TIFITOR-645441 format. One record per residue: x, y, z of N, C-alpha, C in turn. Coordinates in pm, whole numbers, plus 50000, padded with zeros to 5 digits. Atoms other than C-alpha are relative to their C-alpha. Last residue first. Layout:
// residues N
XYZXYZXYZ;...
***
This chain:
// residues 554
501055001950100527885168849843500574994249873;500535013550000530435162750117498984997549890;498965009750032532625193350058499434985949987;499704999550143529595216150036501044989549963;499184988550037528475205350378500314999349852;498575002550007525635180850415500745012949968;499435001450134522155191150522501504997650006;498565001949983520825183750873500644998449864;499345009750087517285197050878501484999350029;499235009249916515665214051175500754989749917;499194992349906514505244850982500864990950085;500794995949885513345222850694500925006750100;501114991550039514795220150343499105003650114;499594986350026517255191650366498785008249960;500724993650109515635160550511500445014549984;499124998050114518225141650712499395008749893;499815011150092516445144451042500875003949882;498844996650081515915164851356500284988349909;499795009550109512465163451515501165004749915;500865011849990511375178451841500314989749894;501134998050090514435201051834499124987750011;500375010250097516595196552142498865004949911;500755010849939517865228352304499604990149894;501414996549995518805259452110499174989750075;500234985550004522585260852144498535003850012;499324992749893523365225652260499615014750004;500485004849869520795206552054500635007950114;501364995449978521465227851745499494995950138;500034985649979525245222751766498605005050035;499374997249872524995185251810499935014850033;500935004749897522525181851524500545003150139;501114990449996524765203651306498974995950106;499584987749936527835183151395498875010150009;499685002449859526245149551323500335013150070;501275002849934524665161750998500214997550149;500744987449983527935177750887498694997850074;499294991649904529935145850948499185012650029;498684995550041527365124750765500645008250111;499834985550000524375104350880501455003349966;498614995549988523225068750809500095015349994;498885006650066521315068351034499584995949858;500215012650072518645092751144501294994949937;499014999750108519325118551411499964986649930;499725012950064516335124151640500965002149884;499564998750139515895152351890500294986149944;498625003650028513925144552205500315002349852;499234988750050510755164252278501444996949970;498994996249901509275136952498500865011649955;500674994049885506145135652282501005004550106;500534986950038508245129951972499375007050120;498854991550029510255101652126499545014249969;499454995949870507115086352278501205009449980;501004991949933505425086151937500525005050135;500044986550055508605074551764498995008850072;500604991549899509025044651996499885014549954;498924992949932511485026951765499455009450107;499285009449915508825001651670501155006850075;500775002749878506575029751544500774991050095;501305006350013509195041451297499354997350133;500854994849894512005066551316498614994249993;501284995150052514455045551113499155004850116;500115002750143518105035151150498715004849938;500405013550039518615051351486499864998849849;499655003450137519845081351681499584985749969;500105014450024518605098651994500224997249852;500255003250140519775133552089499974984849987;499865013850050519525144152453499654999449852;500575000450135520005176552645500354986849934;499135005850101520575175553021499284999049866;499534989950096518555200153226500834994149888;501094995250084516415174153408500475010049895;499634986150028519465156153544498985005549900;498794996649924518965122153708500365014749983;500365000949858515355117753589501185003950088;500774988049966516395130653247499615000050148;499074988949995519055103853227499305012950039;499215001249877516535076853318500975011750015;500884997249886514095088553052500804999550132;500224985649998516905090052794499105004050116;498804993849943517895054552883499825015150012;500065002149854514325043552822501225006050070;501094991749949514465059752478499844998450151;499524986449983517885044952405498945009250055;500214991450116516475010352465500505014050029;501164991449979518084989552738499835008849877;500585002249867520704961952766498755008350026;500075014049959521954956452408499294997850133;498865003249915521044991152279499874985650050;499965014549978518745001551992501294996650074;501285004649945518035038952022500054985250034;500705008750094521655050251982498694995450065;500155014349973522575078152221499294992949886;500405005350131523945113552193499964984950015;499865014450021523985129152540499524996749859;500815006450104524605166552584500294985149996;501064990950046525865190252852499044993149903;500665004350123528025166053051498845009349966;499244996850121530285183453301499164997749874;499944985550017528135185853616500785004149875;501334994050014527065149353601500075014949970;499744987250065530535136253530498725008149983;498644995349975530745105753756500225014249949;499834998149856526985099653778501395006050030;500714987949961526655105753404500155002750150;499254988350045529385080553327499315012950042;498824998749915527695053853540500805012649964;500474995349870524395059653363501165002150097;500404986050015526105056853024499535005750133;498794991850002527925024853123499655014849991;499435000349865524605009053218501255008650009;500774990749917523025020352890500575000750141;501275005349950525785002652698499295010850081;500515009950097528805011352481498674993950043;500645011249931529775043652660499424990749893;500605010750079532135071752552499394989250089;499955012349922532965105252710499244989449921;500865011750022533735133252466500274989250102;499475010449913535065168852501499024988249994;500815005149890534025189352198500844990550086;499984991549883536095211651969499154995450116;500834988250020535435197851620499845008350127;499324991350094538325173051628499235012949975;498794994849936536815158251944500735009749908;500374990549896533365155051787501235006250066;500614988150061534625139051467499715010650106;498944992750070536955114851651499445013049943;499124994049898534215104451895501105008349934;500694988549943531765098951610500895007250102;500054989250101534245076451430499355012550056;498654994850019535035055451738500005011649901;499614992549881531385051551831501385006349982;500734987350001530435041651477500445008650117;499484991950110533195015351469499305013649992;498684994649969532385001351815500505009449890;499175003550116528664997151755501365006850014;499465013549981527134998852104500854995549882;500165007450126526745036652094500644986350016;500445013549962526385061452383499694992349871;500345007550121528375093752329499704985550038;499965014349969528385116852633499484992549878;501045008450060529235152052512500204985650047;499775014349978531205178452701498794992149952;501095006849929531225213852563500304985150011;499555007149882534645227952468498894993350079;499254990649916533345254052226500394993350132;500364999049861532085232451943500875009950075;498965002949901532445238151569499455001450143;500255013149942529525235751326500994996450111;501204999349917529315272651229499764986950075;499674993449875532945271351110498795001150093;499315009149909532005244750855500335006750133;498564999450023529445267550692500704991750107;499164993949896525835256550713501465000349958;498945009749971523805251150396500945006050102;499094996649892520485268650344501004988850025;498674997150054518975263050000501015003150110;499275011750045515865244550119501415002849954;499205006149894514525273050328500924989249948;498764992649979513415293050023500894993850106;499085001750111510915267049915501325007050026;499355013049990509295265450258501014998149890;499074999649887508615302650253500764987050013;498784992850039507135300549902501025000250112;500054985549987504615274350007501335006349967;499384994949878504825238749872499955015250002;498794992350027502305228949601500565005350132;500074985449978499795203249723501355006649972;499284996849877500205168649561499995015250019;499974985749970497705155949301500665002250136;499754997949858498345121349160500175014950024;499654986049976496825112948822500095002350151;500054996349858496895075948734500445014650012;499344987449965496075067848372499775002950147;500434993549877495225032748252500825012650023;499004995349905495405013447927499385006650123;499564986550034492805011347651500955005950104;499324999450128491954974147634500575013549964;499425012650048489414976147915500615001649861;501005007950070488925012648015500664987149953;499605011850078490885033048264498794993849933;500885001950114490865065848454500514988249919;499655010650094492275068848804498984999549888;501125002350091492265099949024500454990049894;499735007750122494555101249325498714999149920;501095008650048494535126949603500434993049873;500394999850141497035146649813498874990449968;501094990550018497725156250174499505000949858;499464987750056501125139150174498905010349973;499134994049899499915111850412500595013249951;500834994749892497035104950169500865006950106;500634987850050499475101449879499135006450108;498984989550011501575076650074499375013249958;499644995449866498545055950176501025011349997;501124992349947497245053949819500345005750138;500044987250072500645043049689498905009050057;498874992249947500875016149960500035013849933;500464995249869497375004249860501105008050068;500814988050018498605003249502499445005050131;499314989050068501464979549578499195012749991;499624989349908499744957849841500565012349929;501064990149997497774932249639500315011650092;500664999949869500134903749733498875010150007;500104986749941501134895849375499244999550130;499474989950091501984866749148499955014050057;498544999449996501684838249402500615010749913;499435003649871498074831049310501525000149992;500175013649956497124848848988500654997650135;498965009450043496894886048946499724986250056;500555007550113493694906548974501014989949948;499155001850117494684918649319499274992249893;500775002450122493014932149632500964998949883;500065014250036495284926949936499114997249878;498905008949963494704962350067499684985549965;500295007949881491994980649868501204991250034;499244994949886493465006249628499704992450128;498565002350013492424986749316500815004950119;499455008249892488794983549422501524999450004;500494995549870486975010649223500694992850116;499394987249968489135004148918499565005250136;498625002249958488084967648921500655013050043;500045007249872484374976148916501414997650053;500304990849890484915002448648500024993050135;501394995650001486674979148404499745008450125;500875005649896490434978748384498575004249974;501064991949944493184984948127499164992650102;501315006550019495114959647924498855007950057;500265014049969498204981247893498574995649980;500805004550115499115013847720499604985450017;499505011850070500365030248040499064996549886;500915005950099499995064848191500654987949935;499355012350047501555079648507499004992749911;500835009050081500615115748582500814988249950;499085010450048502105136548865499154989549928;500655012350050499945167648909501064990849941;499145006250100501515194849126499314986949961;499435013449987498705212849301501054997449893;498915001650095497215247149371500704986750025;498694994849967493845247149547501014997949889;499424990350093490325233449563501375004850047;500464986749966489655202349773500705009949908;499124988650030489865165849675499385013050048;499334994849882488095137049850500855012249977;500565003449869487205118649529500855005550113;498885005749926488445136949221499544997550142;499535012050070485655143648968501154993150070;501115009550006483735167849191500434987049933;499935009049885487045184649271498874989849999;499035010650026487165199548921499994989650111;500585009050101483945218748985500944988549968;501055008349940485325232949310499364990449901;501144991849963488425244149118498974991250070;501275007149988491675224549113498935009850049;500864994049899494615244648985498684992650001;501434999350028497335226148799499275006550116;500724992249899501095225648769498535000649961;500584987250040502465197748555499435007050121;500274991049888504435165348571499445013049946;500044985650026504485136248327499765007750129;500074993149872505395099348332500105014949973;499714985750007504665078648021499805006350137;500304993949870504875040748009500435014649993;499354987249968504725024847664499515005150135;500844988250011503974989647545500795012450035;499334987450029505234954247575499035011549987;499375001150132503674919747550500715012949961;499155011950010502884916247922500714998549866;499485000050139501664952347946500914988049979;501144997850090499404952948258500425000249853;500845012049996502174937048468498795001349909;499285011150066504524964848359499154987449994;500134998250145501944991148453500704988849923;501405002750032501714977848811499775001149849;500155014549992505504977048831498584995949964;499285005650115505645013248710499884984749997;500834997950118502935023748956500674994249875;501175008649990504855007849244499095001549878;499635014150017508145023349137498784990950002;499635002550139506695058149086500344985349977;501204998550084504925058549421500324996549856;500775012349984508055045049591498725000449919;499365010350083510095073749446499224986950009;500374996750138507575097849598500644990149903;501415003750021507965080349934499575002649857;500085014650010511755082149916498584995249977;499525004450133511565119349837499964984949982;498895009049974509345125750143500514994949865;500195014550001507115155050069501264992650036;499455004449872506505192450064499754985150012;500995004249901505985200749698500734997250132;499515001049863507925218949425498864996650095;501225005549939507145212949059500324996850146;499795009049885509835235548909498674995850060;499914993149872508615250548578500304990050111;498864990850012509375234948238500185008350127;500344986050018507085206248338501265008649988;500024991949878508295170948296499725014549966;500424986950049507325148548004499855009150122;500304990049897508995114948058499645013249933;499884986150046508975084147834499645009450114;500294990349894509625047747929500255014049945;499314987150012509385022047650499565009350112;500904988849969508334986847750500815012949994;501145000950092510104957147585498975011150024;499774992850126513344967847753498814999749906;499555007750115512274957448101500045008049871;501155005650074510154971248387500404992949870;500955007449918512904976948644498934993249917;499405012949965515684986648405498994991350077;499835007550125513485013848255500614986350026;501305005950034512415024348603500094992049871;500215011649913516075029348699498684993149968;499095010750042516675051748398499794987450083;500405005450131513555072648469500894988549955;500525013649994514165076748844499814993549863;499055008949936516455107248840499554985449991;498825001050086514305125748587501004990050056;500385007150123511135118248783501204998149909;500185014149964512785128249112499634991849877;498695006249979514075160648964499894985250033;499325001450130510685170248826501334992850015;500445012750058509065163049165500664997749864;500484997450135511105191449316499664986649936;499405007650110511425186349691499385004249867;500444993350122510825206450008500734993649883;499094989450041511325181750289499385006849880;500454989550090509225156450476501085010549979;499034989549971510815125050619499725011749906;499574991650112507865100850622500925011350045;500874988450006507855077950929500495008849886;499454987050032509375043350916498935010849994;499264994049889507855009250898500495013749955;500864991549917505084997950662500705005050126;500415008149886507164969250517499175007950101;500795011350048507274987050181499484991650117;501294994950043508415019050353499114988649954;500784996949881511175000950539498625005149963;500385012849940512444985750215499145002350123;501085005450082512345020250054499534986550053;501224992749969514355034650342498824994849919;500465004649869516985007650299498705006850038;500575013450020517235015649928499474994350131;501354998350054517675052350018499344986549974;500884995949891520645043650240498575001749953;500235012049920522245024849952499075003150117;501035007950070521775055549734499694987250077;501284993149987523645076449991498884992449932;500475002749865526435050750009498665006850025;500515013850000526735053049631499494996150138;501285000250072527025090749649499384986050001;501004993349917529715088949917498624999749933;500315009149889531715063449717498905005950087;500885010350057531425086249413499634989650105;501314993750017532835114849619499004990049943;500685000949871535675091649722498625006749996;500365013949976536615087349356499254998450133;501115003750090536475124649282499544985650027;501184992849951538635132649586498784996149915;500525007549886541085105349481498765006750057;500745011550051541505122049140499384992050114;499265012550012542495155149299499104988649951;499585002350138540795188249221500694986549981;501145003350087538825188649547500374997349855;500204989250097542185187449733498834996249909;499515001450138541805162250012499755012649919;498534998850000541575164950394500594999849859;499624987349941537825172050405501515002449992;500234989450098537175143650163500425013750053;498925000550100538825119250403499845011249898;498794994749938536495130050682501175000149901;500134985549986533465125050457501245006350062;499854994450135534655090250358499905015250005;498574999750032535185082050726500255005349859;499184992049910531665092150816501455001049959;500234985650017529655080050520501025008150079;499524996950136531225045450537499865014949971;498545000449995530775044350917500585003649862;499574988349922527155055550885501525000750006;500004988350089526625030350605500445012550074;498885001150093527685001750832500095012449910;498784998549921525335013151108501234999549909;499784985749984522635017450844501185003050091;499504994550126523004981050746500295015050013;498635004650026522734968251103500585006649874;499094996449890519704989051201501444996349967;499784985650001517964987150864501005004150108;499074996950110518444949450843500335014950001;498685005049965516864944851185501035003249894;499494992049889513934967351100501394995750041;499554987150052513494950950761500575008750110;498725002050069513384916450920500565013249950;499015002849895510674927751161501394998149940;499734987749928508764943250873501044998150108;499164991750086509104912350657500385012950072;498685006450002507784891250944500965008349917;499404997949868504914915451000501404994250006;499484986549997504264915450626500625003450135;498804999650084503974877850627500635013850005;498925006249922501584880250919501304999749922;499594990549896499454904850725501144994450084;499214989550064499414881750423500515010050104;498715005750039498314852450637500905010549937;499245002149877495624873850799501364994149968;499494987049956494454885850459500854998750126;498924996550091494214849650343500595013650037;498865008349966492214840250652501205003349911;499414994649877489934869850591501224992050044;499374987250032489344859050231500685005950122;498765002750072488744822850332500745012949967;499055006049905486204833850592501344997349934;499544989349916484514856750340501024994950103;499074991950079484344828350089500565011450084;498765007750017482824805250352501035008149923;499304999949871480284831650451501334992549991;499444986749980479374836850087500785000750131;498864998750091478974799250036500665013650016;498915008349947476794796550348501245001349912;499424993049885474704825850233501154992150060;499304988050049474174809449894500685007450114;498735004350058473384775550053500815011949948;499145004549890470734791450273501384995949949;499524988149930469284810349977500934996250115;499034993350088469074778549768500605012150071;498785007849995467414760350058501105006349914;499404997849869464864788050092501314992450014;499354986850003464254786449718500665003250133;498775001150080463634748849740500745013349994;499025007649922461174753450026501334998949925;499554991249891459344781049836501064993050085;499104989950057459224758649525500555009250110;498755006750039457804729349722501015010149946;499295003649878455214751349894501354993449968;499404988249936454214767649566500794996750126;498874993850070453864733349390500565012350072;498745002749930451664714949639501175008249947;500114995549861448404730549519501314998350075;499984985449999449364727449152499925005450143;498684994850038450284690449191500075015350012;499794988049918447064681149375501355006449974;501194991949980445844656949106500215012650080;501225007449966449224643448990498875009850029;501164991850039452134659648809498724992050022;500845007350098454854641349001498775008549973;501464998349996457394664149169499324991949891;500515007950112461054656349252498485000050012;501295006549976462884681749470499614992149875;500404997249863466364697149503498724992950040;501364994949985467754680649192499665002250147;500094988849908471534676949200498625005750019;499564987950068472434654648906499915012450090;498565001050013472194624249135500595012449931;499444996549868468684635349225501524999349998;500044985549987467864635348855500535004750136;499044993750091469034599448810500055015150017;498645002849952467234586849121501035007349913;499814992449877463934603649021501434998350052;499844985950040464214590248667500275008550124;498664998650054464784555448810500295014449956;499034999749891461694558149029501425002149950;498935009550031459424567548739501085001250107;499285002449875456304584748871501064989549983;499905014449969455284596248526500824998350128;501345005750001454034631448448499984985350036;500215010850097457304646448550498584994850012;501425003450012458504678048725499874988949896;500465007850115462094682048844498504997850009;501025009449953463264709949077499434993249878;501205003450077466454728548993499114990250074;500935007249912469454747049135498694997249926;500994990849945471624757148835499094992050093;501254998150073474384731548794499135010750066;500945011049991477914735748935498715002849925;500405002049861480184765049017499014988750019;498865005049923481954762948681499674997450147;498944989949992478504766248522501194994350076;499095001149886476084738948410501085010749991;500024987249929473464750448161500935000150121;499614989250091474174722647913500035013750069;498605001250038474184695748184500455011849914;499154997849883470904706848342501474999949962;500084985849967469174710048007500925003250117;499144993050096470434675447913499975015050025;498605002149959468974660648233500965007149906;499644990449897465624676348146501444998650044;500425003649865465494656047829500435010750099;498995006749918465784671647487499404996250134;498685000450064463914687547195501074992850081;500015003850142460234682047275501384998149939;500264988350083460714681547654500094996249853;500085003150143460484652447899499595012349923;498975009750037461744659648253500014997249852;500695012250044459814691748307501074990249950;499675006550126462044716648491499174987449975;501115009449982461394742948753499854992649868;500525005450125464834760148747498934989750034;500475013949997465694781649047499434996349864;499635006649876467544813949124499664985249998;501195004149926467454826448769500464992450124;499895009049887470244845748599498674997250067;500594994049881469484860348262500064990150115;500194985650014471314854647935499535006650128;498734993750031472794819947994499885015249999;499135001049882469694807548173501345006849977;500484990749899467504820647892500894999850124;499704986350043469564803147625499605010050107;498554998349994469524769647811500385014449963;499614999649859465774772447871501505002550014;500344986849949465064781547510500445001450146;499104990350061466964750447399499745014150049;498735000449931465094728747648501005010049945;499045009850052461764739547511501285000450080;500645012750034458584756247641500964989649946;499565004050135459704787347829499524985849976;500275013050059458084804348130500594998449862;500014998950146459234832048361499764986149945;499625011450084458364832548731499935003849854;500024996950144458104858249011500504988249919;498765005250059457344842949356499955002849850;498914990250002454824863949546501314995049947;499325000449871452364836749650501255008950001;500974997149894449934844649364500654999950139;500174985649989452864846149119499065003750115;498834994849929453714809949188499865015050022;500095005049863450204798749095501195004950083;501004992349925450264821448789499924995350146;499494986449977453554807048659499025008250085;498905000749901452324771348707500505013950034;500605002849870449024778448526501064999650111;500624987749949450824795048237499434997950140;498934990549977453094764748188499435012950060;499425003349871450144741048228501125009850035;500964997249893448294758447947500584997250137;500204985749987451284759347713499085003350118;501454998350007452344722947770499685014750031;500424998850139456074722947689498485001149983;501125009150017457154730948047499435001949860;499765006450129460374748448157498964988849984;500855011850018459514772948437500214994649860;500225002750141462334797148523499244986949986;500005014250035462014809548881499784998949849;500865004950108462864844648999500224985249973;499295001950127464264855149337499094993649897;499715013850036461814866849604500794999449871;498695003649945462114902849722500374985749964;500025007049872459304911849489501404996850047;499174992449905459794937549213500074993550136;498615000350049458614913148950500925007550094;499325011749944455464908049158501464999749958;499854998249856454284943349088500774988550062;498884991149969454974939848717500245001450150;500304985750011452714909448678501175008550045;500044993149871454254874648634499675014749978;501305002049938453444852148336499865007650130;499844995449863456294864248120498654999850066;501274998349931456554844947793500295004550142;
***
C-alpha cells in the first residue's frame, strides 16, 4: 500500500514505513504524514515489514507494538543490520510502562500512545525523530571521514619514512654499485673479449645494472626520483619482465605474453614501465587467489575522436597499447571508478596500502598516456594503457654509441669532490688515464680551498650532491660565485625533489646519476667541457644528453 501521492514521493524528506494492522488507522497515519511532506508507505504485518525493510531502505519505522503475526520487538530484531536496528518509533494502544522501557532499551526514538490527540501529535513526533536520525547520520559520516583522513595521514607518514629510508639506501647502495661498475668496466677494457674472465666480469656488470634498477624501483615506490625518459621498446620490457613476473605472482597463475611483431617504441622511463607491469601483476595475483591466467599484450593502435569518448582524458593520435588481463574475481562499476584513488583498497586491514594502482596512474599520466579499465564481477579485469608512440627522430637517436677515442681529455683540469673514498679513487684513476689533470677533495670546504689555489687551472668540477658539510648544490652556488665561468657536474643516487632537482635544473647544472660506468663518466665530462653543462645528463640511452656505455661495457 502506498498512501503518499507522487508529488510527495519526490520530497526531500526520507520515507517512513508505517506498520499498523488496522487498515483505516494505517491509511490515516500515512495521509497525516503526507500532508506535512513526509512520504510514508504502509504495511499491516510484521513479516511484510521485515521484507519491505530488506528490499527498500526506509529512514524510520513507525511501528505498532502488537501485530497479528509478531510483536514489534521481533520486527526490530529481525530487521537489525550490522550497523544496528532501523530507527523506529513505537505506537501502542495501551500505556504499558514496561513495554515502553523494553522498546526504549531496543533503541526506540519515541513512544506514542494511541490516545485522543494521537494523530495531531504524530507528525511532530515523526519530524523530530527524523531530524534526530539525520543528525546521527551526519555525525556518523563525519566520524567515518575523520577516521579515513586519519588513516590516510598515517599511511602518508609511513610513506615519508619509507621515502627517507629509500633515499639513504639509494645514496649508500649506489655508491657501492658505482665502484663495482667502475672497476669492473676498467678490468673489461684490459681483457680479451674472448677470454673466460671477460665473460664472467660481463655478468658481474649486468648484475650490478639490475641491482641499480632495483634501487630505482624502490625510489619510485616511495615517490622519490624523477622519470629518466629515453626511447624504449615496450616489447623488450615485456619479454624481459615475463620470467620475473612469473616468480612474483606464483606458479599457480600462468603468465602469457602476446607482443606485437612490430617494435612498440615510446618515450618513457624503463623503470617506470617495469613498475606498471609489477603493480598490475600483483593486483591481478590478489584477484586470483585460487589461480588463473595473466596475459600481457602489446599492439599499435590509433585513437580516433570517437575512440577517445571511451577513454577518459584521451586525445586522438598514434599509441602503443599495453594490455594486462587477468581471469580473477573482477570488480563492479563503483569499485572500478575508485581503484586509482590513493589509499583506496578492497583488501583487508594490513593486506594492502591502496597505493599500487595510484602509482600506476601517476606514471601513465607523467608519460602523457591514459588508462582504460574494463571489468565485471566474476569475469576478470582488463587494463589498457595507452602510451604515445615516440617520433622517428627520437627513435634514431637511441643507436648512438660514442667511440672510446671521443671520450679522451686534452689535459683539462678537473676538481673531483666526493666524500666516498673508493668512488673518488676510482674516478680519479679513470680521469687521469683518459688525459685529464685531477685535483681531489672529500668535503665542500676542501673543494673551495682547492679552487682558490687553482682557480685559473680548474675547468670543471664534478661533485657529489650529498656531502658531509654542505650539499653539492650549495657548493656549486659558491663555486659559481667565485668563478662564473667554471663548469659543474653534480652527481647523486637519484634526481628527486629531496636532492634539489628543481634548483639543479633551473641552475643549468649537469647531473650524472649513480651508479655510472666509465663511459658515462667520461662522456659527461667531455660534454660539459666541450659544450658547457647540459641541463640534464643521465643514464638514459636515446637522448642527445644521454650517457650510453661503450661497446666493451655492454
